[in-house]
C-alpha positions in Angstrom: -79.0 40.1 75.8 -75.5 38.7 75.4 -75.2 40.3 72.0 -76.2 43.7 73.3 -73.5 43.5 75.9 -70.9 42.8 73.3 -72.1 45.7 71.2 -71.0 47.9 74.1 -67.6 46.5 74.3 -64.8 48.7 72.9 -62.4 45.9 72.3 -62.6 42.0 72.3 -59.4 40.2 72.8 -59.0 36.8 71.0 -57.0 34.7 73.5 -55.4 31.9 71.7 -53.6 30.5 74.8 -50.0 29.9 75.6 -47.6 30.3 72.6 -45.7 27.5 71.0 -42.4 28.1 69.3 -44.2 28.3 66.0 -46.7 30.8 67.5 -43.8 32.9 68.9 -42.2 33.0 65.4 -45.5 33.9 63.7 -46.4 36.7 66.1 -42.9 38.1 65.8 -43.7 38.5 62.0 -47.0 40.2 62.9 -45.2 42.5 65.2 -42.7 43.4 62.6 -45.4 43.9 60.0 -47.1 46.4 62.5 -43.9 48.4 62.7 -42.5 48.2 59.1 -45.3 46.9 56.8 -44.9 44.1 54.3 -41.4 45.3 53.4 -40.1 44.1 56.8 -41.4 40.5 56.4 -41.6 39.9 52.7 -38.8 37.3 52.6 -40.2 35.4 55.6 -43.8 35.3 54.3 -42.6 33.5 51.1 -40.8 30.8 53.2 -42.1 27.4 54.3 -41.7 28.0 58.0 -44.1 30.9 58.2 -46.7 29.1 56.1 -46.4 26.0 58.3 -46.8 28.0 61.5 -49.8 29.8 60.1 -51.5 26.6 59.0 -50.8 24.9 62.4 -52.3 27.9 64.2 -55.5 27.7 62.3 -55.8 23.9 62.6 -55.0 23.6 66.3 -56.4 26.6 68.1 -60.0 25.9 69.3 -60.9 29.5 69.8 -61.7 29.9 66.1 -64.1 26.9 66.2 -66.4 28.0 69.1 -69.9 29.1 68.4 -70.1 32.0 70.9 -67.0 33.7 69.6 -68.8 34.4 66.4 -71.1 37.0 68.1 -68.3 38.3 70.3 -66.2 39.4 67.4 -69.1 40.5 65.2 -70.4 42.9 67.9 -67.0 44.3 68.9 -65.8 47.7 67.7 -62.2 46.4 67.6 -60.8 42.9 67.7 -57.3 42.0 68.9 -55.5 38.7 68.8 -53.4 37.6 71.7 -51.1 34.5 72.0 -48.8 34.1 74.9 -47.4 37.6 75.7 -47.9 39.0 72.1 -50.8 40.8 70.7 -51.8 42.5 67.4 -54.9 44.0 65.7 -57.2 41.6 63.9 -56.7 43.7 60.7 -52.9 43.0 60.8 -53.5 39.4 61.7 -55.9 38.8 58.8 -53.8 40.7 56.3 -50.6 38.7 57.0 -52.5 35.4 57.3 -54.2 35.9 54.0 -50.7 36.2 52.4 -49.4 33.2 54.2 -52.5 31.1 53.5 -53.7 32.2 50.0 -55.8 29.0 49.9 -57.9 30.3 52.7 -58.5 33.9 51.4 -62.0 33.6 50.0 -64.9 31.4 51.2 -64.9 29.3 48.1 -61.3 28.4 48.6 -62.1 25.8 51.2 -65.3 24.3 49.6 -64.4 20.6 48.8 -67.6 18.7 48.1 -65.6 15.5 47.3 -64.1 15.4 50.8 -65.4 14.5 54.3 -66.1 17.9 56.1 -65.2 16.2 59.4 -61.6 15.9 58.4 -59.9 17.9 61.2 -57.8 20.1 58.9 -60.6 20.8 56.4 -63.1 21.5 59.2 -60.7 23.9 60.9 -60.1 25.8 57.7 -63.7 26.1 56.9 -64.5 27.5 60.4 -61.6 30.0 60.1 -62.7 31.2 56.7 -66.2 32.0 57.9 -64.9 33.3 61.2 -63.0 36.0 59.3 -66.3 37.2 58.0 -67.8 37.5 61.4 -65.2 40.1 62.2 -66.6 42.4 59.5 -69.7 44.3 60.5 -71.0 44.6 56.9 -70.3 41.0 56.2 -73.6 40.0 54.5 -73.8 40.1 50.8 -75.7 36.9 50.4 -77.8 36.4 47.3 -81.5 35.8 47.9 -82.4 38.3 50.6 -82.2 38.5 54.3 -83.9 35.2 54.8 -80.7 33.7 53.3 -78.6 35.4 55.9 -80.8 33.8 58.6 -80.6 30.3 57.0 -76.9 30.3 56.1 -75.7 31.8 59.4 -77.4 29.1 61.4 -76.4 26.4 59.0 -72.8 27.4 59.6 -73.3 26.5 63.3 -72.7 22.8 62.3 -69.0 23.9 61.7 -68.6 25.2 65.2 -68.6 23.6 68.7 -71.2 24.4 71.4 -71.6 22.9 74.8 -75.4 23.1 74.5 -76.8 22.1 71.1 -79.5 24.7 71.5 -76.8 27.3 71.1 -76.3 26.3 67.5 -79.4 28.5 67.0 -79.6 30.8 70.0 -76.0 32.0 70.0 -76.3 33.7 66.6 -79.8 35.3 66.9 -78.2 38.5 68.0 -76.0 38.8 65.0 -78.8 38.1 62.6 -81.2 40.6 64.3 -78.5 43.3 64.2 -77.5 42.8 60.6 -81.0 42.7 59.2 -82.6 45.4 61.3 -82.4 48.1 58.7 -84.8 46.3 56.4 -86.6 44.0 58.8 -85.5 41.9 61.6 -85.8 38.3 60.3 -85.7 36.9 63.8 -89.1 38.5 64.6 -91.7 35.8 65.1 -89.1 33.2 66.1 -90.1 31.6 69.4 -88.3 33.2 72.4 -85.0 31.8 73.7 -85.8 29.1 76.3 -83.1 26.6 77.3 -85.7 24.3 78.8 -86.9 23.5 75.3 -85.6 20.3 73.8 -83.0 20.2 71.1 -85.6 18.9 68.7 -88.0 21.8 69.4 -85.3 24.4 68.8 -84.1 22.7 65.6 -87.7 22.3 64.4 -88.4 26.0 65.0 -85.3 26.9 62.9 -86.6 24.9 59.9 -90.1 26.2 60.3 -89.0 29.9 60.6 -86.8 29.4 57.5 -89.8 28.3 55.5 -92.1 31.0 56.9 -89.8 33.9 56.2 -88.6 32.7 52.8 -91.9 31.3 51.6 -90.1 28.5 49.9 -88.9 24.9 50.7 -85.3 25.5 49.7 -84.2 24.4 53.2 -85.6 20.9 52.4 -83.7 20.7 49.1 -80.5 19.6 50.8 -78.7 16.4 49.9 -77.1 14.6 52.8 -77.0 11.1 54.2 -80.3 10.7 55.9 -78.7 8.5 58.5 -77.2 11.8 59.9 -80.5 12.8 61.3 -80.6 12.0 65.1 -83.4 9.6 66.2 -84.7 12.3 68.6 -85.5 14.6 65.6 -88.4 14.4 63.1 -87.3 13.3 59.6 -87.6 16.8 58.1 -85.4 18.6 60.7 -81.7 19.5 60.1 -79.4 18.1 62.8 -77.0 20.9 63.4 -75.1 18.8 65.9 -73.2 17.0 63.1 -70.8 18.5 60.6 -71.7 16.2 57.7 -71.7 16.8 53.9 -74.8 18.9 53.0 -75.1 20.0 49.4 -77.5 21.9 47.3 -77.8 21.8 43.5 -77.0 24.9 41.4 -80.2 25.2 39.5 -80.3 25.1 35.7 -80.1 21.7 34.2 -81.6 20.0 37.3 -84.5 22.4 37.8 -87.9 20.6 37.9 -90.2 23.7 38.4 -91.3 26.1 41.0 -95.1 26.3 41.6 -96.4 29.9 42.0 -98.0 29.1 45.3 -96.1 29.4 48.6 -96.0 26.5 51.1 -98.3 26.6 54.1 -97.3 28.7 57.0 -95.8 26.5 59.7 -97.1 26.5 63.3 -94.3 26.5 65.8 -96.5 24.7 68.4 -97.2 21.7 66.2 -94.3 19.9 67.6 -92.8 17.2 65.3 -95.0 18.1 62.3 -94.4 20.0 59.0 -97.2 20.6 56.6 -96.8 20.6 52.8 -99.2 20.9 49.9 -98.7 19.8 46.4 -99.0 17.1 43.7 -98.2 13.4 43.8 -95.9 12.5 41.0 -95.6 8.7 41.3 -94.4 5.7 43.2 -91.1 3.9 43.5 -91.5 0.5 41.9 -88.0 -0.9 42.3 -84.7 0.0 44.1 -82.6 -2.5 42.2 -79.8 -0.7 40.4 -80.9 -0.2 36.7 -77.2 -0.4 35.8 -76.8 -3.9 37.3 -77.3 -5.6 34.0 -74.8 -3.5 32.1 -77.1 -0.7 30.8 -75.3 2.6 30.3 -76.7 6.1 30.6 -76.1 9.3 28.7 -77.5 12.8 29.3 -78.8 14.4 26.1 -80.7 17.7 26.5 -82.1 17.6 22.9 -84.6 14.8 23.7 -86.6 17.2 25.9 -85.2 20.5 25.0 -83.9 21.0 28.6 -81.2 23.2 30.0 -77.6 22.3 29.3 -75.9 24.6 31.9 -75.9 25.2 35.7 -74.3 21.9 36.5 -72.8 22.3 40.0 -73.1 22.2 43.8 -73.4 24.7 46.6 -72.8 24.4 50.3 -75.5 25.6 52.7 -73.2 28.1 54.3 -72.9 30.9 51.7 -74.1 31.8 48.2 -70.3 32.4 47.4 -69.5 28.8 48.4 -70.0 26.8 45.2 -68.3 24.3 42.9 -68.8 23.6 39.2 -67.2 20.8 37.1 -65.2 21.9 34.1 -67.6 20.0 31.8 -71.2 21.2 31.9 -72.5 18.3 29.9 -72.7 14.5 30.5 -69.3 14.3 32.2 -70.0 17.1 34.6 -73.4 15.6 35.5 -71.7 12.2 36.2 -69.3 14.0 38.5 -72.2 15.4 40.4 -73.8 12.0 40.7 -70.5 10.5 42.0 -70.2 13.1 44.7 -73.9 12.7 45.8 -73.5 8.9 45.8 -70.2 8.9 47.8 -70.9 11.8 50.2 -74.7 11.6 50.6 -75.5 7.9 50.1 -77.7 8.4 47.0 -78.7 5.6 44.7 -80.9 5.0 41.6 -84.4 3.6 41.7 -87.3 3.2 39.2 -90.3 5.6 39.2 -93.8 5.0 37.9 -95.6 8.3 37.3 -99.2 8.2 38.3 -100.3 9.3 34.8 -99.0 10.9 31.6 -99.6 14.4 32.7 -97.7 14.9 35.9 -94.4 15.0 34.1 -94.1 17.2 31.0 -93.9 15.2 27.7 -94.1 11.9 29.5 -95.4 9.0 27.4 -95.9 5.7 29.2 -95.4 3.7 26.0 -92.2 5.5 25.1 -90.4 6.8 28.2 -88.7 5.3 31.2 -88.3 7.3 34.5 -85.5 6.8 36.9 -84.8 8.7 40.1 -81.7 9.5 42.1 -82.7 9.2 45.7 -81.5 8.4 49.3 -80.2 4.9 49.9 -83.1 4.6 52.5 -85.7 4.6 49.8 -87.7 1.4 49.2 -90.5 0.2 47.0 -93.8 1.9 47.7 -92.3 5.3 48.7 -93.8 8.2 46.7 -92.5 11.2 44.8 -94.3 14.5 45.2 -93.7 18.1 44.1 -94.9 20.5 46.8 -95.7 24.2 46.6 -92.5 26.2 47.2 -90.1 23.6 46.0 -87.9 23.6 42.9 -87.4 19.9 42.9 -89.4 16.7 43.8 -89.3 15.2 47.3 -89.5 11.6 48.3 -91.8 10.5 51.1 -92.6 7.3 52.9 -96.3 6.8 53.9 -96.8 6.3 57.6 -99.2 3.9 59.2 -101.4 6.8 60.0 -103.1 8.1 56.8 -101.9 11.4 55.5 -98.6 11.3 57.4 -95.2 10.7 55.9 -91.5 10.5 56.7 -89.3 12.8 54.7 -86.5 11.1 52.7 -85.0 14.2 51.0 -84.9 15.7 47.5 -84.9 13.6 44.3 -83.6 14.0 40.8 -85.9 12.6 38.1 -84.3 11.4 34.8 -86.7 10.6 31.9 -85.6 9.1 28.7 -85.6 6.1 26.3 -83.7 2.8 26.2 -82.0 2.0 23.0 -80.5 -1.3 22.0 -76.9 -0.9 20.9 -74.6 -3.6 19.6 -73.1 -4.6 22.9 -75.3 -3.0 25.5 -78.5 -1.1 26.3 -78.2 2.7 26.5 -80.5 4.9 28.5 -80.5 8.3 26.9 -82.2 10.8 29.1 -82.8 14.5 30.2 -84.3 16.1 33.2 -88.1 16.7 32.7 -90.3 19.5 34.0 -93.4 19.4 36.1 -96.5 18.6 34.0 -99.8 20.3 33.7 -101.5 17.4 35.5 -100.0 18.5 38.7 -102.3 21.6 38.7 -105.6 19.8 38.2 -107.9 19.9 41.2 -107.0 20.9 44.7 -103.5 20.3 46.0 -103.0 17.2 48.2 -101.9 17.7 51.9 -98.9 15.9 53.3 -98.0 16.0 57.0 -94.4 15.2 57.6 -93.3 13.5 60.8 
């Protein structure tokens, strides 16, 4: 309803509050630009004062960081920016700001997987970069179809503030419905807006709807510190209340496989439960660091004939928001490990496959399997590969048979240990799903 009201608005005024001295100076430049074009401000734009004033505006004005403003500006025919007694069109504002802040021009400019996204300056820049897109009615050019527009738009809500956590989802449904209506409205089938529903129910429905419309489990393939999930949510839900590091792998070298079958359709009224089907890969036998005794590791694609490219990370906010190390071999892979270890609390553990056939080319007498997993993992947890997933997941069996806690995605490394003169060397590659995973009926896993 709110979005339909904003669609009728001729103009939305962005009120940034009373102007500081820096704001007055910046808006005087915008006013001059409106009269004379770039020729009138070229010298000022290249100076440090203008850049400092523009940076301070983005980092201190809360308007750009509120969830509801996203739909206000997206629905409006025209957007104007006002600060103190001065005003300009958003087109003029964006044009000048893009020249003052070239490091905030494109989405990718602010993606810093090495850094804490809660840093005030970085968080504000991220919110502003995406906010600019909300002012463009044809903003969606996401790769992967309209279901990606749904998923990424709502994932961005963790960047923005909302008085009610439910609005992390509800506040952008109008935008998503409007921008996808020409093909099909991806919000259809999503439970109706109801503020009496708990935060958990709303966040669960977001995850389930993402799976149902995409027919994949890509939304479960996110690396983050599992301690960031609130205790009031099931283990598989995404807690949009917290702006924490959430990363996805760029697939290529890390790709395990994608079963042809889609995941089960999720029922919105099965509160707290998510149903998966797939194959059990193996069990965690030790969480002691395999490198503790001085063993080194080295990626070598030749031992399994695996991919040697596609080493990199993506955010959950846009398909244009990605990072790749300069080195696409062992050094680049080590850089990815370091980021996931530091920002997502991932560690190494030992995996025992349940037989020789669940991992391609695995030989019990020859190979050793290690896994890169959440720091919460312990001995006895299991690795599975479910339908709809491109990589394995790690689960913890519950006291009730058939039910499991979700501990996130895992990276399997398979290789051989060689004795060198001064140390042991684990030479490995990333294996693929084996034919043994397709024998018999898939196993059911109910996540809690």
